[in-house]
N, C-alpha and C positions, 0 to 999 in steps of 0.2 A: 589435495586438493586441486583440481579442477574446473572453473565455473569459465562461462562462452555461450554463444550463441552459430546456431548452425541449423543443418535447413536438410529434414526430412526428404532424403534420395530414393527414386524407383531404381534399384538393382536385379532384374529383373522378373522374378514372382515378387519379390522381397521388398521392403526397406531397411535405408543404410541411412548414418547418420556419418561422418564425414570430421575425425578430431586435426586439427591442422600437425602437423610434425614439429611442428617448434612449444607444442603442447605437451606428445607424446617423451618428445629428451627433453622436455623439463622437469623429467616427470617423469626419466628415467623405467619405460614404462619398453615392456617384446614382449613381440610378436605372442602367440599362445597364449598371455597371461591373464588369469580371471578378475575383469571388474568389476564395481559394481556403479550403476547408475541412478541417476537422479531428477528424471522430467516429468518438468512443467511447460504447461501452455502458455505467449506473451501473455501478458498482464495477465494471472492470470492473479495478481497479488496484490489486486481490491481493499478485499476485506481489512489486511492485517497495515497497510496504506493506509488506512481512516481511522485503522486502535491508532497506531504507532502515534506517541509520546503524550497517552494515553495513564500510563501508569509509569508508578515512580517505584526504581527496586533497588533491593542495600546495596547491590553487586553493579559496578561500570557493565553494561551493555558487551561490549567489548567482552569481559571477561567467562561472563555468563557465554557470548557467545561461541570462544574458546573452551571450552568445560561440554559444549555439548557437540565440539565436531573433535573433541579426545572420544569420549565415547561413543561417539557414528562409526566412528570413518579409524578408529588410532592415530588419529595426529600428532 
């Protein structure tokens, strides 16, 4: 899974995102391969930040996040 910041760029009548080559190589993506993008606007997570640390979990957050990644992305 890749997490990076990039800018939307206009290409003809469309818009596109540039993924750096080093990230493509790191994940072994190939041209024509189907991928899934999760896109959010910058600074749209303020609601999550306000609630951070308010809840107590039975498992460590890192373990919960790994379980979520495995379920969503089969990582």
